FIKOLZA-1660 file (N, C-alpha, C; in steps of 0.1 Angstrom, whole numbers, plus 5000, padded with zeros to 4 digits):
% residues 157
   i   px   py   pz ch aa at
   1 4258 2614 4799  A  M  N
   1 4266 2623 4793  A  M CA
   1 4271 2632 4803  A  M  C
   2 4282 2639 4800  A  K  N
   2 4292 2645 4810  A  K CA
   2 4284 2659 4811  A  K  C
   3 4284 2666 4823  A  E  N
   3 4278 2680 4826  A  E CA
   3 4287 2691 4823  A  E  C
   4 4288 2696 4815  A  L  N
   4 4298 2708 4812  A  L CA
   4 4295 2720 4818  A  L  C
   5 4300 2730 4813  A  A  N
   5 4300 2745 4820  A  A CA
   5 4283 2748 4819  A  A  C
   6 4279 2754 4828  A  F  N
   6 4265 2761 4835  A  F CA
   6 4256 2748 4839  A  F  C
   7 4262 2736 4838  A  G  N
   7 4254 2726 4844  A  G CA
   7 4244 2719 4831  A  G  C
   8 4245 2722 4822  A  F  N
   8 4238 2718 4806  A  F CA
   8 4241 2708 4804  A  F  C
   9 4236 2694 4803  A  A  N
   9 4239 2685 4799  A  A CA
   9 4237 2681 4785  A  A  C
  10 4251 2678 4778  A  G  N
  10 4251 2678 4764  A  G CA
  10 4256 2691 4756  A  G  C
  11 4254 2699 4761  A  R  N
  11 4260 2712 4756  A  R CA
  11 4274 2717 4758  A  R  C
  12 4280 2720 4746  A  R  N
  12 4296 2724 4753  A  R CA
  12 4292 2741 4748  A  R  C
  13 4304 2747 4760  A  A  N
  13 4304 2759 4762  A  A CA
  13 4314 2763 4750  A  A  C
  14 4313 2773 4745  A  R  N
  14 4317 2783 4734  A  R CA
  14 4331 2790 4741  A  R  C
  15 4339 2789 4739  A  P  N
  15 4352 2794 4746  A  P CA
  15 4352 2812 4743  A  P  C
  16 4346 2818 4734  A  G  N
  16 4345 2831 4731  A  G CA
  16 4335 2839 4737  A  G  C
  17 4322 2829 4741  A  R  N
  17 4311 2837 4746  A  R CA
  17 4312 2838 4763  A  R  C
  18 4318 2830 4773  A  S  N
  18 4324 2830 4785  A  S CA
  18 4334 2842 4784  A  S  C
  19 4342 2844 4776  A  A  N
  19 4350 2856 4777  A  A CA
  19 4346 2872 4775  A  A  C
  20 4336 2869 4767  A  R  N
  20 4327 2883 4766  A  R CA
  20 4319 2883 4780  A  R  C
  21 4311 2875 4785  A  R  N
  21 4305 2875 4796  A  R CA
  21 4314 2883 4810  A  R  C
  22 4327 2878 4810  A  A  N
  22 4337 2880 4817  A  A CA
  22 4340 2895 4816  A  A  C
  23 4343 2898 4805  A  A  N
  23 4345 2915 4805  A  A CA
  23 4332 2926 4810  A  A  C
  24 4322 2920 4803  A  Q  N
  24 4311 2926 4806  A  Q CA
  24 4304 2928 4820  A  Q  C
  25 4311 2919 4830  A  A  N
  25 4308 2919 4841  A  A CA
  25 4310 2929 4851  A  A  C
  26 4322 2938 4847  A  G  N
  26 4325 2947 4858  A  G CA
  26 4318 2961 4857  A  G  C
  27 4324 2972 4860  A  F  N
  27 4318 2983 4859  A  F CA
  27 4327 2992 4853  A  F  C
  28 4321 3002 4846  A  T  N
  28 4331 3009 4835  A  T CA
  28 4334 3020 4845  A  T  C
  29 4345 3029 4838  A  L  N
  29 4352 3042 4844  A  L CA
  29 4342 3051 4848  A  L  C
  30 4333 3051 4841  A  V  N
  30 4325 3062 4841  A  V CA
  30 4316 3063 4852  A  V  C
  31 4310 3049 4856  A  E  N
  31 4303 3046 4863  A  E CA
  31 4308 3048 4878  A  E  C
  32 4324 3045 4878  A  M  N
  32 4329 3044 4894  A  M CA
  32 4334 3059 4892  A  M  C
  33 4335 3068 4883  A  L  N
  33 4339 3080 4888  A  L CA
  33 4323 3087 4891  A  L  C
  34 4312 3085 4886  A  V  N
  34 4301 3092 4893  A  V CA
  34 4300 3086 4905  A  V  C
  35 4298 3073 4910  A  V  N
  35 4301 3069 4923  A  V CA
  35 4309 3073 4933  A  V  C
  36 4320 3075 4929  A  I  N
  36 4330 3083 4935  A  I CA
  36 4322 3098 4938  A  I  C
  37 4322 3108 4928  A  T  N
  37 4316 3119 4931  A  T CA
  37 4307 3120 4938  A  T  C
  38 4300 3111 4937  A  I  N
  38 4285 3113 4948  A  I CA
  38 4289 3112 4960  A  I  C
  39 4297 3102 4964  A  I  N
  39 4304 3101 4978  A  I CA
  39 4310 3113 4982  A  I  C
  40 4316 3120 4970  A  G  N
  40 4326 3128 4977  A  G CA
  40 4315 3142 4979  A  G  C
  41 4303 3145 4972  A  L  N
  41 4296 3155 4977  A  L CA
  41 4289 3152 4989  A  L  C
  42 4285 3138 4992  A  I  N
  42 4278 3135 5003  A  I CA
  42 4293 3139 5016  A  I  C
  43 4301 3134 5015  A  V  N
  43 4311 3137 5026  A  V CA
  43 4315 3152 5028  A  V  C
  44 4313 3160 5015  A  A  N
  44 4314 3177 5019  A  A CA
  44 4303 3183 5023  A  A  C
  45 4291 3177 5020  A  L  N
  45 4278 3183 5027  A  L CA
  45 4277 3179 5044  A  L  C
  46 4278 3165 5045  A  V  N
  46 4278 3160 5059  A  V CA
  46 4289 3161 5067  A  V  C
  47 4302 3164 5063  A  G  N
  47 4312 3166 5071  A  G CA
  47 4313 3176 5083  A  G  C
  48 4312 3189 5077  A  P  N
  48 4312 3199 5084  A  P CA
  48 4304 3199 5094  A  P  C
  49 4293 3193 5094  A  R  N
  49 4283 3198 5101  A  R CA
  49 4281 3186 5113  A  R  C
  50 4290 3173 5109  A  V  N
  50 4292 3167 5121  A  V CA
  50 4303 3171 5128  A  V  C
  51 4315 3177 5122  A  L  N
  51 4324 3182 5131  A  L CA
  51 4318 3195 5137  A  L  C
  52 4311 3201 5135  A  G  N
  52 4301 3213 5141  A  G CA
  52 4297 3203 5156  A  G  C
  53 4291 3195 5154  A  Y  N
  53 4282 3189 5165  A  Y CA
  53 4293 3184 5177  A  Y  C
  54 4308 3180 5170  A  L  N
  54 4317 3178 5180  A  L CA
  54 4324 3189 5187  A  L  C
  55 4323 3199 5183  A  G  N
  55 4327 3209 5188  A  G CA
  55 4317 3213 5197  A  G  C
  56 4302 3215 5196  A  E  N
  56 4295 3219 5202  A  E CA
  56 4295 3208 5219  A  E  C
  57 4298 3193 5213  A  S  N
  57 4295 3188 5227  A  S CA
  57 4306 3188 5234  A  S  C
  58 4320 3193 5233  A  K  N
  58 4330 3195 5236  A  K CA
  58 4326 3208 5248  A  K  C
  59 4322 3217 5240  A  V  N
  59 4318 3230 5251  A  V CA
  59 4307 3227 5259  A  V  C
  60 4298 3215 5257  A  K  N
  60 4288 3213 5266  A  K CA
  60 4293 3204 5277  A  K  C
  61 4304 3196 5275  A  A  N
  61 4312 3187 5284  A  A CA
  61 4319 3195 5294  A  A  C
  62 4324 3209 5287  A  A  N
  62 4333 3217 5298  A  A CA
  62 4322 3223 5307  A  A  C
  63 4309 3226 5301  A  R  N
  63 4302 3237 5311  A  R CA
  63 4298 3226 5324  A  R  C
  64 4294 3212 5320  A  I  N
  64 4289 3202 5326  A  I CA
  64 4303 3203 5339  A  I  C
  65 4310 3201 5337  A  Q  N
  65 4325 3198 5343  A  Q CA
  65 4327 3211 5354  A  Q  C
  66 4325 3220 5348  A  I  N
  66 4324 3231 5357  A  I CA
  66 4319 3233 5364  A  I  C
  67 4301 3230 5363  A  E  N
  67 4290 3228 5373  A  E CA
  67 4296 3219 5385  A  E  C
  68 4300 3206 5378  A  S  N
  68 4306 3196 5388  A  S CA
  68 4317 3203 5399  A  S  C
  69 4325 3208 5394  A  L  N
  69 4334 3217 5404  A  L CA
  69 4329 3226 5408  A  L  C
  70 4318 3236 5406  A  S  N
  70 4313 3244 5413  A  S CA
  70 4305 3239 5424  A  S  C
  71 4299 3225 5424  A  A  N
  71 4294 3219 5436  A  A CA
  71 4304 3215 5443  A  A  C
  72 4315 3209 5439  A  A  N
  72 4325 3206 5449  A  A CA
  72 4332 3218 5461  A  A  C
  73 4332 3230 5449  A  L  N
  73 4336 3240 5457  A  L CA
  73 4328 3244 5468  A  L  C
  74 4314 3245 5464  A  D  N
  74 4304 3246 5474  A  D CA
  74 4305 3238 5487  A  D  C
  75 4306 3225 5486  A  L  N
  75 4305 3213 5498  A  L CA
  75 4322 3221 5505  A  L  C
  76 4333 3223 5498  A  F  N
  76 4344 3229 5505  A  F CA
  76 4342 3235 5513  A  F  C
  77 4331 3250 5507  A  Y  N
  77 4329 3263 5515  A  Y CA
  77 4320 3258 5528  A  Y  C
  78 4311 3249 5526  A  L  N
  78 4307 3245 5537  A  L CA
  78 4314 3238 5549  A  L  C
  79 4319 3232 5545  A  D  N
  79 4329 3222 5555  A  D CA
  79 4342 3232 5564  A  D  C
  80 4347 3243 5552  A  N  N
  80 4355 3252 5558  A  N CA
  80 4354 3268 5560  A  N  C
  81 4343 3271 5557  A  G  N
  81 4338 3284 5556  A  G CA
  81 4346 3294 5549  A  G  C
  82 4351 3289 5539  A  R  N
  82 4357 3297 5526  A  R CA
  82 4357 3290 5515  A  R  C
  83 4364 3295 5506  A  Y  N
  83 4367 3290 5493  A  Y CA
  83 4382 3288 5493  A  Y  C
  84 4387 3275 5487  A  P  N
  84 4401 3273 5485  A  P CA
  84 4405 3289 5478  A  P  C
  85 4417 3291 5484  A  A  N
  85 4426 3303 5477  A  A CA
  85 4432 3298 5464  A  A  C
  86 4434 3311 5455  A  S  N
  86 4440 3307 5441  A  S CA
  86 4453 3302 5443  A  S  C
  87 4462 3302 5454  A  N  N
  87 4474 3296 5451  A  N CA
  87 4472 3280 5458  A  N  C
  88 4463 3277 5464  A  E  N
  88 4457 3264 5467  A  E CA
  88 4449 3258 5453  A  E  C
  89 4442 3266 5449  A  G  N
  89 4435 3261 5435  A  G CA
  89 4424 3250 5438  A  G  C
  90 4424 3243 5423  A  L  N
  90 4410 3230 5426  A  L CA
  90 4418 3220 5431  A  L  C
  91 4431 3219 5435  A  V  N
  91 4438 3207 5438  A  V CA
  91 4436 3206 5454  A  V  C
  92 4428 3217 5459  A  A  N
  92 4422 3215 5474  A  A CA
  92 4411 3208 5475  A  A  C
  93 4406 3204 5463  A  L  N
  93 4393 3198 5464  A  L CA
  93 4396 3183 5463  A  L  C
  94 4409 3178 5460  A  V  N
  94 4409 3164 5464  A  V CA
  94 4422 3160 5472  A  V  C
  95 4432 3173 5478  A  Q  N
  95 4440 3170 5486  A  Q CA
  95 4438 3182 5497  A  Q  C
  96 4439 3176 5512  A  R  N
  96 4438 3183 5520  A  R CA
  96 4450 3200 5520  A  R  C
  97 4443 3208 5520  A  P  N
  97 4454 3218 5523  A  P CA
  97 4459 3221 5534  A  P  C
  98 4469 3229 5540  A  A  N
  98 4472 3228 5550  A  A CA
  98 4465 3236 5562  A  A  C
  99 4460 3251 5552  A  S  N
  99 4452 3257 5560  A  S CA
  99 4437 3254 5560  A  S  C
 100 4432 3242 5557  A  A  N
 100 4418 3239 5559  A  A CA
 100 4416 3232 5572  A  A  C
 101 4408 3236 5583  A  N  N
 101 4408 3229 5595  A  N CA
 101 4398 3218 5593  A  N  C
 102 4387 3221 5587  A  A  N
 102 4375 3207 5588  A  A CA
 102 4370 3203 5574  A  A  C
 103 4386 3201 5568  A  W  N
 103 4386 3195 5553  A  W CA
 103 4378 3183 5554  A  W  C
 104 4369 3177 5544  A  N  N
 104 4360 3165 5546  A  N CA
 104 4361 3158 5535  A  N  C
 105 4372 3162 5528  A  G  N
 105 4372 3157 5511  A  G CA
 105 4376 3140 5511  A  G  C
 106 4379 3135 5499  A  P  N
 106 4381 3145 5487  A  P CA
 106 4364 3149 5479  A  P  C
 107 4362 3160 5472  A  Y  N
 107 4353 3162 5471  A  Y CA
 107 4349 3161 5456  A  Y  C
 108 4357 3154 5450  A  L  N
 108 4356 3147 5437  A  L CA
 108 4358 3136 5437  A  L  C
 109 4347 3128 5429  A  R  N
 109 4349 3113 5430  A  R CA
 109 4360 3107 5424  A  R  C
 110 4366 3116 5415  A  T  N
 110 4376 3107 5405  A  T CA
 110 4388 3111 5414  A  T  C
 111 4391 3119 5423  A  G  N
 111 4402 3118 5431  A  G CA
 111 4412 3124 5424  A  G  C
 112 4406 3132 5412  A  A  N
 112 4416 3140 5407  A  A CA
 112 4410 3152 5397  A  A  C
 113 4416 3165 5398  A  V  N
 113 4408 3173 5393  A  V CA
 113 4409 3174 5377  A  V  C
 114 4400 3172 5370  A  P  N
 114 4398 3168 5356  A  P CA
 114 4403 3181 5348  A  P  C
 115 4409 3177 5337  A  M  N
 115 4413 3187 5325  A  M CA
 115 4400 3189 5317  A  M  C
 116 4403 3200 5311  A  D  N
 116 4391 3205 5304  A  D CA
 116 4391 3196 5288  A  D  C
 117 4379 3195 5283  A  P  N
 117 4378 3185 5272  A  P CA
 117 4387 3190 5262  A  P  C
 118 4395 3198 5260  A  W  N
 118 4407 3201 5247  A  W CA
 118 4421 3198 5259  A  W  C
 119 4422 3196 5271  A  G  N
 119 4433 3187 5272  A  G CA
 119 4442 3196 5285  A  G  C
 120 4434 3208 5286  A  H  N
 120 4439 3222 5295  A  H CA
 120 4433 3220 5309  A  H  C
 121 4443 3227 5317  A  P  N
 121 4440 3226 5330  A  P CA
 121 4429 3238 5333  A  P  C
 122 4419 3237 5341  A  Y  N
 122 4408 3249 5343  A  Y CA
 122 4413 3258 5349  A  Y  C
 123 4410 3273 5348  A  L  N
 123 4415 3280 5355  A  L CA
 123 4405 3284 5365  A  L  C
 124 4413 3290 5377  A  Y  N
 124 4404 3288 5391  A  Y CA
 124 4410 3305 5395  A  Y  C
 125 4397 3314 5398  A  K  N
 125 4402 3327 5404  A  K CA
 125 4395 3327 5418  A  K  C
 126 4399 3335 5426  A  V  N
 126 4394 3339 5437  A  V CA
 126 4401 3351 5445  A  V  C
 127 4390 3360 5445  A  P  N
 127 4375 3361 5441  A  P CA
 127 4372 3364 5428  A  P  C
 128 4363 3362 5422  A  G  N
 128 4356 3359 5409  A  G CA
 128 4356 3377 5404  A  G  C
 129 4360 3380 5394  A  D  N
 129 4351 3393 5388  A  D CA
 129 4338 3396 5393  A  D  C
 130 4328 3387 5390  A  H  N
 130 4314 3386 5392  A  H CA
 130 4309 3380 5403  A  H  C
 131 4315 3372 5410  A  A  N
 131 4312 3363 5422  A  A CA
 131 4322 3357 5431  A  A  C
 132 4319 3349 5440  A  A  N
 132 4328 3348 5450  A  A CA
 132 4341 3341 5442  A  A  C
 133 4338 3333 5431  A  Y  N
 133 4350 3326 5425  A  Y CA
 133 4346 3324 5410  A  Y  C
 134 4357 3321 5403  A  E  N
 134 4354 3316 5387  A  E CA
 134 4362 3307 5384  A  E  C
 135 4353 3297 5374  A  I  N
 135 4361 3287 5371  A  I CA
 135 4361 3289 5352  A  I  C
 136 4371 3284 5347  A  A  N
 136 4371 3291 5333  A  A CA
 136 4378 3277 5325  A  A  C
 137 4376 3275 5314  A  S  N
 137 4380 3269 5305  A  S CA
 137 4389 3278 5293  A  S  C
 138 4397 3274 5286  A  R  N
 138 4405 3278 5276  A  R CA
 138 4399 3278 5264  A  R  C
 139 4392 3267 5264  A  G  N
 139 4387 3266 5252  A  G CA
 139 4394 3258 5240  A  G  C
 140 4390 3257 5229  A  P  N
 140 4400 3250 5220  A  P CA
 140 4412 3257 5217  A  P  C
 141 4411 3271 5216  A  A  N
 141 4423 3276 5213  A  A CA
 141 4436 3275 5223  A  A  C
 142 4432 3272 5235  A  G  N
 142 4441 3273 5247  A  G CA
 142 4443 3285 5252  A  G  C
 143 4440 3295 5247  A  E  N
 143 4448 3309 5250  A  E CA
 143 4442 3314 5266  A  E  C
 144 4446 3323 5270  A  T  N
 144 4443 3332 5284  A  T CA
 144 4442 3347 5280  A  T  C
 145 4451 3351 5278  A  A  N
 145 4451 3363 5276  A  A CA
 145 4443 3371 5264  A  A  C
 146 4430 3382 5263  A  G  N
 146 4428 3385 5253  A  G CA
 146 4419 3378 5246  A  G  C
 147 4415 3366 5251  A  A  N
 147 4407 3358 5244  A  A CA
 147 4393 3355 5251  A  A  C
 148 4387 3363 5259  A  D  N
 148 4375 3363 5265  A  D CA
 148 4366 3357 5259  A  D  C
 149 4365 3359 5246  A  S  N
 149 4355 3349 5238  A  S CA
 149 4353 3336 5235  A  S  C
 150 4366 3331 5239  A  T  N
 150 4369 3316 5239  A  T CA
 150 4367 3311 5249  A  T  C
 151 4365 3319 5263  A  L  N
 151 4366 3313 5278  A  L CA
 151 4352 3308 5279  A  L  C
 152 4351 3297 5283  A  I  N
 152 4341 3290 5290  A  I CA
 152 4341 3291 5306  A  I  C
 153 4332 3302 5311  A  K  N
 153 4331 3305 5326  A  K CA
 153 4320 3298 5334  A  K  C
 154 4323 3296 5346  A  S  N
 154 4310 3294 5354  A  S CA
 154 4302 3304 5356  A  S  C
 155 4292 3300 5359  A  A  N
 155 4279 3308 5359  A  A CA
 155 4280 3319 5372  A  A  C
 156 4274 3330 5373  A  S  N
 156 4276 3342 5385  A  S CA
 156 4268 3335 5395  A  S  C
 157 4275 3336 5407  A  Q  N
 157 4265 3332 5417  A  Q CA
 157 4259 3346 5424  A  Q  C
% end
């Protein structure tokens, strides 16, 4: 005998029965809406928390870069007896300024002054308000004037 549908020998498949099974194999609209609603709720609850961690990590990265720049400035100071002037800026850590007699750089491994995590250049001020120098990041807003709360500054020395 020939093998027919579902591998049963001698039995013939009823045409109406397989059509009903195919129609019952999918999900209903209500089931799909329930699943989509649950996924939406999960994204709504978890999404802001993940974005908060991303913002915190950028602030931590900026602080670490500022500490690295501070260490490089201290090495510059040991070699030259002074910190780079404000007009020389942080570029003096990778390119020899004309006024530096005992420049022993570059003082940064990358060979370039890094941008802050938000793509803005770091602010460098000599003398600083509370230390010999200050390095600051403008933060995510990129503002300078009147936005002291968004500035990420180097620690007082």
